[in-house]
N, C-alpha and C positions, 0 to 999 in steps of 0.2 A: 489824156486821161490822168483825172487828179491822184494823189497820192495814196486819197482815202477810197477813191473808186478803186485802184487797184488793191487795197489792202482787202477790199470788200469782195473782188473777186476771187482774188489768190482763198480767201476763206470760205470761199462756196464751193471753188473747183475741188477738194480735199477728197469727197468721195464722189464720182462722176461715171451714170451709169448710159452706156449708148447702147440703144435700142438696135434691135436686128429685124431688117424687113421680111426673114422668113416667118414672124410673130405678125402675120397680117389680120388676124383676129380683134379687131378693136378693142372687144369686149377684154378678152385675156389678156390683149397688151395692157389696157387702161389700170386693170385689176395689177397684173406683176408691178407697175411701175409705182402704184397707191403703196402696194404691200414694201417696197424697197425704199420708200418713203419714210414710211413708218420705222424702216428697220436702220435709218440712218442715211440713207442718199442724201446729199447736199445740191447736185446737180443731174440733168436731164437732159439727152442728145436724141431729139428723135431723127434715127434714120430710115429712112425710107425711099430707097434706091430701087428703082424698078415699079415703081406704085402710080397709076391714077392721080393726075391730080385731085382730084376733087377726096377722094380716098387721104392723100393726105394731108391735105388740108382738114377734113374731117378729124383725123387722130391727132393734129398739131393744137388744133381746139381745144379738143379734149383734156389732152395734158397738159397744154398751157393751162387750163382752168383747176385743174390737180395742182398744179406746180405752183399757181399764184398763191392760192388756198393757202400752203403750205411754205410758202416763202422760201421755196428751191427754184434756183436758177434753170431757166427752159429755153435751149438750143434748137437752134434745126440746122442735121448737115445739110451741106450746100446750096439749099433752095434759097435765095434772100429774098424771094416773091414770097414763099410759104412763110417765111419769118415776119413780113410785112403785114400781110394778108390775117395773122392771127394774132398779132401783138408779141411774140417773141422776144426775151431777151436781146436774142442776140445771131448768131450762125457761126457755125465751124466749116471752113474754109480749107480746099486741099490743092494741089500746084494746077490741076486743070480746071477749078473752078473759077467763078468772077475774079478778078483781083481783088485784092485786100482793102485799097485804096476806092474803088468802083464802091464796094460792100461799105465802107466807113460812110462815105458820101451819100447814099443810098439810104441806110440805115441811123444815119446822123452820132453826134458825139457821145451818146450815154449808150449807144447799144454794146454788147460784149461781143468780140469777133475774136475766134480762137482761128488757129491756123497750122497747118501738119506742115511743115518743110522736108523737104528731100536732100538739102543739098547746104551749106554754109550760106549761100547767096541768097536761098531762099529763104532764110533766117532772119537776115540783114532786111534784104527788101522789106519782108511782111513787117518787122519790128517799126522802120523808116515810114509805112503807110498806114499805122497805126494800128496795129494788131494789138487784141490784150493780153492773150497768153497763146502759149504754145502749144502743141501737143508732138510727144517727142517719141519715137518707135520704130516698129517693135523693141520694147526692152527683152522681151524673152518670146519664145518661139510660139506661134498663136495659129489656129487654124480658122478663127473666125473672118479674116478680110485676107482672099486669095493672093491678091498683090501686096500685101503690107512689105515684102522684102526681108532680108535675112535678119536675124534678131542681134540686136546692138549689145547685151549683155551689161550688167550693173557699171562695170568700169567703164567703157565708151557711153553709155549714159551721163557718168556725172560729169566727164569731160564735156560732155555737148552741156550742160545743164551752166558749168562754169563759166561759158562761154555767153550768155544770155542773162539777159538786164530783167525780162519779164517775167511770169509765174509762170511755171510750167507743168503740164502735167506728163506722167509716166502711163504709155499703153502698149498693148499687147502681151498676153500672155499672163496677165495680172490676178492673183488670186488671194485667200487669206496667208497661203504660208509664206508669199514671197511680196506682199505687199510694202511694209514696213521697211524694206530694203530700199525699195523706190524712194520712200519718202525720206530716207537715211542719206539718200542719193543728192538729195537735195530741192526734189519735186514738191510742189504745193500741193498734188495730190495724184489719185491713181485712176483712171477711166478704166471700166472692166464692162464684159459685155456677158460672155458665157457665165463667170462666175456666181452672178444675181440673174442674169434674166433665164436661163435655164436650169436656174437651182429646184430642187424639189420644194424648198421653201423659199422663197425671194425674200422675205421680211428677217427670216432669220441669218438667211446669207449675207444682206447687208449689214448686218448686225454684227455678226463674228467678221465680218470685212472692217470697220470703222473698229471692232474693239484691237482689232490686231496691227493696226493702226496708230492706236492711242499709247 
């Protein structure tokens, strides 16, 4: 990835919304994502674990159109095939998904590939294989992802980022009250789920988050 491309990715990671498969009404999901983008979200990741393939593809195609129209980064969680089928900007992978090198080969040099490592060797392998950015967490305690593991806390999060040259986002328990600290620890951006997705007013919640970080 070129310096220019990495710089662009870093900017687009600033306010990163991850969807939750519990919101399985596509009308509600697209409405929430559209409102969140109005509020300042700069990247959207579709997480559709457990959904039937055709439903996931339909959602991906709808969200891709919204993100493309608004110049927002659009990624698919885990599913390289869905990313290819809908023309997403890329994918976000974990340790049990396709290896980063395989995803890079399939998606091409311009795709954005995020990766959530679980150990130092995971981080190094992902960087060597061509990951675009890393998702580090959980920074704080979270109920959204049952297998997220114990919270790192800001000091350990900062130490991890000090060892990584790629852009990194913080994820896990992040909201308007603590997002600024995540950026000050060195993150390019924050990934949120509940703070926006389940807010009474997703647009206002996204706007408050962005304002808290600026």
